[in-house]
C-alpha positions in Angstrom: -40.7 -29.1 -19.3 -39.6 -30.2 -15.9 -41.6 -32.2 -14.1 -42.4 -29.2 -11.4 -43.7 -27.3 -14.4 -45.9 -29.7 -15.7 -47.4 -30.8 -12.2 -48.4 -27.2 -11.7 -49.5 -26.8 -14.8 -51.4 -29.6 -14.9 -52.5 -28.5 -11.2 -53.8 -25.3 -12.8 -56.0 -26.5 -15.9 -57.9 -28.7 -12.5 -58.9 -25.7 -10.7 -60.4 -24.3 -14.4 -62.1 -27.0 -15.1 -63.2 -27.1 -11.3 -63.9 -23.2 -11.9 -66.5 -24.5 -14.8 -68.4 -26.9 -13.4 -69.3 -24.9 -9.9 -70.0 -21.9 -11.7 -70.9 -22.2 -15.4 -74.6 -21.7 -14.6 -74.0 -17.4 -14.0 -71.4 -15.4 -16.2 -67.9 -17.0 -16.0 -65.6 -14.2 -15.7 -62.1 -15.4 -16.9 -60.9 -11.9 -15.6 -61.4 -13.4 -12.2 -60.1 -16.3 -12.8 -57.2 -15.6 -14.3 -56.3 -13.3 -11.1 -57.2 -15.5 -8.3 -54.9 -18.2 -10.3 -52.4 -15.6 -10.4 -51.0 -16.2 -13.9 -52.3 -13.9 -17.4 -55.3 -14.9 -19.3 -52.9 -16.2 -22.4 -51.0 -18.6 -19.8 -54.1 -20.0 -18.3 -55.4 -20.4 -21.8 -52.4 -21.9 -23.3 -51.9 -24.8 -20.5 -56.1 -25.5 -20.6 -55.7 -25.9 -24.4 -52.1 -28.1 -23.5 -53.8 -30.0 -21.1 -57.6 -30.8 -22.6 -56.9 -30.7 -26.3 -59.8 -28.1 -26.7 -60.0 -24.2 -25.3 -61.3 -22.8 -22.5 -64.7 -21.7 -24.1 -64.8 -24.5 -25.9 -65.3 -26.7 -23.0 -67.6 -24.4 -20.9 -70.4 -24.3 -23.9 -70.0 -27.8 -23.7 -70.6 -28.3 -20.3 -73.9 -26.0 -20.4 -75.0 -28.0 -23.9 -75.2 -30.9 -21.6 -76.5 -29.1 -18.5 -78.9 -28.0 -20.8 -80.0 -31.2 -22.8 -81.0 -32.6 -18.9 -82.4 -29.5 -17.6 -85.0 -29.7 -20.8 -86.1 -32.2 -19.9 -86.5 -33.2 -16.3 -87.6 -29.4 -16.0 -91.1 -29.8 -17.3 -92.4 -26.9 -16.4 -89.1 -24.4 -17.7 -89.9 -23.0 -20.5 -86.8 -22.6 -22.8 -86.0 -19.5 -21.9 -85.5 -19.8 -18.3 -83.8 -22.8 -18.9 -81.1 -21.5 -21.8 -80.4 -18.4 -18.2 -80.4 -21.6 -15.9 -76.9 -22.5 -18.2 -75.9 -19.3 -18.2 -76.9 -17.6 -21.3 -78.3 -14.3 -22.0 -81.4 -15.2 -24.4 -82.9 -17.8 -25.8 -82.2 -16.9 -29.7 -78.1 -17.1 -28.3 -79.2 -20.5 -26.7 -81.4 -22.1 -29.3 -78.2 -21.3 -32.0 -76.2 -23.3 -30.1 -77.8 -26.1 -29.1 -79.0 -26.9 -32.8 -75.6 -26.7 -34.2 -74.3 -29.5 -31.6 -77.5 -31.2 -31.4 -78.6 -30.5 -35.2 -82.2 -29.6 -33.5 -84.0 -26.5 -31.6 -84.4 -27.1 -27.6 -88.5 -27.7 -28.1 -87.8 -30.6 -30.6 -85.3 -32.1 -27.7 -87.4 -32.3 -25.5 -91.0 -33.1 -27.2 -88.5 -36.4 -27.6 -85.5 -35.6 -30.8 -83.2 -36.4 -27.6 -84.3 -40.5 -28.1 -83.3 -40.4 -31.8 -80.0 -38.9 -30.7 -78.9 -40.9 -27.8 -79.9 -44.1 -30.3 -77.2 -42.7 -32.9 -75.0 -42.3 -30.5 -75.1 -45.6 -29.2 -75.6 -47.5 -32.7 -72.0 -46.6 -32.9 -70.8 -48.8 -30.2 -71.1 -52.4 -31.0 -70.9 -53.6 -27.9 -73.8 -51.6 -26.8 -75.7 -52.4 -29.9 -75.4 -55.9 -29.5 -76.3 -55.4 -25.4 -79.5 -56.2 -24.2 -79.3 -56.0 -20.2 -82.5 -54.0 -18.3 -82.2 -52.0 -15.8 -86.0 -51.3 -14.8 -84.9 -53.2 -11.3 -82.8 -50.6 -10.2 -83.4 -48.7 -7.7 -81.0 -46.0 -6.0 -79.5 -45.9 -2.9 -79.7 -41.8 -2.5 -76.1 -40.8 -0.6 -73.9 -37.6 -0.1 -69.9 -37.9 -0.3 -66.9 -36.5 0.8 -64.8 -34.5 -1.9 -62.9 -37.5 -3.6 -58.6 -36.7 -3.7 -57.5 -39.1 -6.9 -54.6 -39.8 -8.7 -55.3 -40.1 -12.7 -54.8 -40.6 -16.3 -56.7 -38.6 -18.6 -58.1 -40.9 -21.7 -59.6 -39.1 -24.6 -62.8 -41.3 -25.9 -65.6 -43.7 -24.5 -64.1 -46.9 -26.3 -62.4 -50.1 -25.5 -58.6 -48.4 -26.0 -59.5 -46.6 -21.8 -58.2 -50.8 -21.3 -54.3 -49.1 -22.1 -54.7 -46.1 -19.6 -56.0 -48.9 -16.9 -52.9 -51.0 -17.6 -50.8 -47.5 -17.3 -52.6 -47.1 -14.1 -51.9 -50.9 -12.6 -48.7 -50.8 -13.4 -47.7 -47.7 -11.8 -49.6 -49.5 -8.6 -47.5 -52.5 -9.3 -44.4 -50.0 -9.1 -45.2 -48.6 -6.0 -46.2 -51.2 -3.8 -49.9 -50.6 -3.5 -52.5 -52.7 -2.0 -55.4 -51.2 -1.2 -57.2 -48.8 -3.5 -60.6 -47.8 -5.5 -60.6 -48.1 -9.2 -62.7 -44.7 -10.7 -63.7 -44.2 -13.7 -64.7 -40.1 -13.8 -67.5 -39.0 -16.4 -66.4 -35.5 -17.9 -68.3 -36.0 -20.0 -71.8 -37.6 -20.7 -71.7 -39.9 -23.3 -74.9 -40.4 -24.4 -75.2 -36.5 -26.4 -71.6 -36.1 -26.7 -70.1 -38.1 -29.7 -68.0 -41.4 -27.8 -64.9 -40.3 -29.5 -65.0 -36.7 -28.4 -65.8 -38.0 -24.8 -63.2 -36.7 -21.9 -62.8 -39.8 -19.0 -60.2 -40.2 -16.3 -59.1 -43.2 -14.7 -58.7 -42.9 -10.8 -56.7 -44.2 -7.9 -57.7 -43.5 -5.1 -55.2 -44.4 -1.9 -55.2 -43.9 1.7 -52.3 -42.0 1.8 -50.7 -39.6 -0.4 -47.9 -40.5 -1.9 -44.8 -37.8 -1.2 -43.3 -38.7 -4.7 -45.0 -40.0 -8.0 -45.2 -38.8 -11.3 -49.2 -39.3 -11.5 -50.6 -35.6 -11.3 -54.4 -35.5 -8.7 -57.6 -34.1 -9.0 -60.7 -33.7 -6.4 -63.9 -35.4 -7.2 -65.7 -32.8 -6.0 -68.6 -33.7 -2.7 -72.3 -33.8 -3.6 -75.4 -35.5 -3.4 -75.6 -37.9 -5.7 -78.2 -41.2 -7.0 -75.8 -44.4 -6.3 -76.7 -47.8 -8.8 -75.3 -51.1 -7.6 -74.9 -53.6 -10.8 -73.0 -55.6 -12.7 -72.9 -56.4 -16.0 -70.7 -56.5 -19.1 -68.8 -54.7 -21.4 -71.0 -52.4 -23.7 -73.9 -52.4 -20.5 -72.6 -49.4 -19.3 -73.4 -47.2 -21.8 -76.4 -48.9 -22.5 -77.0 -47.9 -18.7 -76.3 -44.7 -19.0 -78.5 -43.9 -21.7 -81.6 -45.8 -19.4 -80.4 -43.8 -15.9 -80.4 -40.5 -18.1 -83.3 -40.5 -20.9 -85.7 -42.6 -18.3 -84.9 -42.8 -14.6 -83.7 -39.1 -14.7 -86.6 -37.9 -15.7 -89.2 -39.9 -14.3 -87.0 -39.2 -10.8 -88.3 -36.0 -9.2 -84.9 -35.0 -9.8 -82.2 -32.7 -11.8 -78.3 -33.5 -12.3 -76.0 -31.1 -11.9 -73.0 -30.5 -13.6 -70.5 -32.2 -11.1 -68.7 -35.6 -13.7 -71.1 -39.0 -12.8 -68.6 -41.4 -11.3 -68.1 -45.3 -11.4 -66.3 -47.4 -8.8 -65.3 -50.4 -9.6 -65.8 -53.3 -7.6 -64.6 -55.1 -10.8 -63.0 -53.4 -13.4 -64.4 -54.6 -17.4 -61.3 -52.7 -18.7 -59.1 -55.5 -16.7 -60.8 -58.6 -17.1 -60.8 -61.0 -19.7 -64.2 -62.0 -19.2 -64.6 -58.1 -19.4 -67.4 -58.2 -17.0 -67.6 -55.8 -14.4 -69.2 -54.8 -10.4 -70.2 -51.0 -10.6 -71.3 -49.1 -7.8 -72.5 -45.8 -10.9 -73.0 -42.4 -9.0 -74.7 -40.0 -11.4 -74.8 -36.2 -9.4 -78.3 -35.0 -8.7 -80.4 -32.0 -6.7 -84.0 -31.2 -6.4 
């Protein structure tokens, strides 16, 4: 396949994902989307599967359920039926069925504390996170609004130490292009506190000041929005422990709810590239009232 075709396919897949995030709480019209993209539904589905490794409907369901898993905890005065509608489900029964398939419990069981056991089981599968003893209750976020960021990236499937290889490839790209001024961003398409670690989609991203005319890396847009920014430092394993704390302790008691925009980390020091596996990071979680 020619590079121009590959670049076009990558752009189409990213446009589809951006559309899903933006309209996840509605009845997503794939016919309208394919028309807007000026391609057939068949090619739209094929390109998305080729880029993300799953079909569009699977991604929509996963993003909706991740949103629901958070809303069930943060929207204390909303009923399960109301939350189902917020996440694009037409009936509570349909929502309850797919929720139980994903999280092995009903929405009501999740809301009553089942999420704690579920998150604990995921962290237990990461040896480094299980051994981490970092505390985060001292952290106070800054509420910030960020503009859209245009980033060059490499996709990675799975949230584990194999991400190191992806970052090394990005580092090689920077050196080959003689780029010295840049930001490193880890973009979390999935929340690894509720999605099995080997299924999580992660993007290793680079933001540079000037757009390159020729490059073999694709680009994506990190959406603008309001974020709670946490600045802290630690070592490998602490990030997963932090995400568990921020979603299941801080967010629940904050008065905010999260949105479907992906969370991301801006690295001042990247533990995936450091021999001591230590990091300095500004972690951004999307919020709204």
